[in-house]
C-alpha positions in Angstrom: 16.3 -13.3 0.6 15.5 -15.3 -2.5 12.1 -15.8 -4.2 10.4 -17.4 -7.2 7.1 -16.2 -8.7 4.3 -18.6 -9.8 1.5 -16.5 -11.4 0.0 -14.6 -8.5 2.0 -16.3 -5.8 5.5 -16.0 -4.5 7.6 -18.5 -2.7 10.1 -16.6 -0.5 13.1 -17.7 1.5 14.5 -15.5 4.2 18.1 -16.2 5.4 19.9 -16.1 8.7 19.9 -12.6 10.4 17.2 -11.2 8.1 14.4 -9.4 10.0 11.0 -10.9 9.0 8.6 -7.9 9.0 10.9 -5.4 7.4 12.2 -7.8 4.8 8.7 -8.9 3.8 7.4 -5.4 3.7 10.3 -4.3 1.5 9.6 -7.3 -0.8 5.9 -6.3 -1.1 6.9 -2.8 -2.0 9.4 -3.9 -4.6 6.9 -6.3 -6.2 4.1 -3.7 -6.0 1.9 -6.0 -3.9 -0.9 -3.9 -2.4 -3.3 -6.7 -1.3 -2.8 -10.3 -0.4 -1.9 -12.8 2.3 1.3 -14.3 3.8 1.9 -17.7 5.4 5.1 -19.1 6.7 7.3 -21.3 8.9 11.0 -21.3 9.9 13.4 -20.6 12.8 14.0 -17.4 14.7 16.2 -16.5 17.7 14.4 -13.2 18.5 10.8 -12.3 18.3 8.8 -9.3 19.6 5.1 -10.2 19.8 2.2 -8.2 21.1 -1.3 -8.4 22.4 -3.9 -5.7 21.9 -5.7 -4.9 25.2 -9.1 -3.8 24.0 -10.2 -2.0 27.2 -7.2 0.3 27.1 -6.8 0.3 23.3 -3.1 -0.4 23.5 -0.6 -3.0 22.5 1.7 -4.7 25.0 4.8 -6.2 23.5 7.0 -9.0 24.8 10.5 -9.9 23.5 11.4 -13.5 23.3 15.0 -14.8 22.7 16.6 -18.1 22.1 16.0 -20.9 19.5 12.4 -20.9 18.4 10.5 -22.6 15.6 7.9 -20.6 13.8 5.0 -23.0 14.1 2.8 -20.7 12.1 2.9 -17.2 10.7 -0.1 -15.8 8.9 -1.2 -12.4 7.9 -2.4 -10.0 5.3 -1.1 -7.3 3.1 -3.0 -4.0 2.6 -2.1 -0.3 2.4 -2.5 2.7 4.7 -2.1 6.2 3.3 -0.8 4.5 0.2 2.1 2.7 2.0 2.4 -1.1 2.3 0.8 -2.3 5.6 1.5 -5.8 6.9 -0.6 -7.3 9.6 1.1 -10.5 10.8 0.5 -12.9 13.6 2.9 -15.6 14.8 3.1 -18.7 16.9 6.6 -19.7 18.0 7.8 -22.7 20.1 10.9 -22.9 22.3 13.2 -25.8 23.1 10.7 -27.1 25.7 7.8 -26.9 23.1 6.3 -24.0 25.0 4.3 -21.9 22.6 3.9 -18.1 22.4 1.7 -16.3 20.0 0.4 -12.9 19.1 0.8 -9.9 16.8 4.3 -9.9 15.2 6.2 -6.7 15.6 9.6 -8.1 14.7 11.6 -11.4 14.4 15.1 -12.3 13.3 15.7 -15.5 11.3 18.2 -17.8 12.9 18.4 -20.5 10.2 15.8 -20.0 7.4 12.3 -18.7 6.9 9.9 -20.1 4.3 7.0 -18.0 3.2 4.2 -18.0 0.6 2.7 -14.8 -0.5 -0.6 -14.7 -2.4 -1.5 -11.6 -4.4 -5.1 -10.3 -4.7 -5.6 -7.9 -7.6 -6.8 -4.7 -5.9 -6.2 -2.3 -3.1 -7.8 -2.1 0.4 -6.8 0.9 2.5 -6.7 1.0 6.3 -7.7 3.9 8.5 -7.2 4.4 12.2 -10.5 3.9 14.2 -10.4 5.9 17.4 -13.4 3.9 18.6 -11.6 0.6 18.3 -8.0 1.8 18.6 -6.8 -0.1 15.6 -6.1 0.4 11.9 -9.1 -1.1 10.2 -9.9 -2.1 6.6 -11.9 0.6 4.8 -14.4 -0.3 2.1 -15.5 3.1 0.8 
C-alpha cells in the first residue's frame, strides 16, 4: 500500500494480493481516522459480498472468484466501542460484464486498487440495534 495526503483527503493505492477491508481498516487506524468516507475502483480476483435479509436480521455472504473489475466501492468510516468500523459496499463486474454488488466483507486485489478517503473531523459511534439487527450510527 502507498498513499499521499492532501489536507483532509488521502489518495491510497493497494497492490496485488492486498486484502481491501483489512488494509483500509489498518490504514485508518494508523492515520487516526475516526470518521469519513471511502471511494474506490480497481481489480480483484476474490470478493466476498453480502446481503442483509431484513426479515431474518442476518447477512448472507457469497464468494466470487476470477478476474473482476471494481466498478464502484463506496462506504463510510466510523467507530464502534472505540475501534475503527468500516461499512463498505461494492459493485464488481466479471469477464462477461455481469455485475454483482452488496456489502463488502473481503476482497483481494489482483492488479491494483485506487481509493480516496475523506476525513471528517469528529467521531460517530455505532451501536448494535436488536430491533433492526445492524450496527447503527448513534447520535447521543
